[in-house]
C-alpha positions, -999 to +999 in steps of 0.1 A: -074-580-612-047-581-635-049-586-673-045-627-686-024-620-716-020-660-719-062-661-714-071-635-736-046-648-764-061-686-766-099-665-761-087-645-794-079-673-809-113-693-809-131-657-819-107-654-847-100-690-861-113-716-840-152-714-830-176-727-849-204-700-867-189-663-842-209-637-841-186-609-852-156-629-865-153-608-901-160-576-879-131-587-855-110-593-884-109-561-900-106-541-866-069-560-861-065-560-901-066-520-900-029-521-889-038-495-864-035-501-824-058-469-825-089-494-838-088-512-804-126-496-796-135-516-829-116-543-818-133-544-779-171-537-797-165-567-822-152-593-797-186-579-773-201-594-808-198-630-803-185-633-766-209-642-744-189-645-711-185-605-690-148-626-673-136-629-707-147-595-719-133-580-686-103-597-694-099-581-730-103-547-717-078-553-692-053-560-717-062-533-738-060-508-713-026-525-696-010-521-733-031-517-766-007-521-786+007-558-771-027-566-776-034-558-809+002-575-819-014-607-806-046-604-825-028-595-863-002-625-855-037-649-850-051-639-884-016-645-895-006-604-901+028-589-899+028-574-864+026-528-864 
């Protein structure tokens, strides 16, 4: 199964901005704020804190495996930071 980039962007937007009372939101924002795609392990762990859907977690992991820098920059843009 290939990575679904549109879905991961929507899911990250929900976790970072749209969802109400999302567990792990602060940790997820902190991981994206570091400015280095090497923080992807922290991103995945923080995402798991607030996301219960295993399909969405698996898709995030596939995207990270396929192109971690692209995924990291999507998250940074969603919290209005420049791409790294």
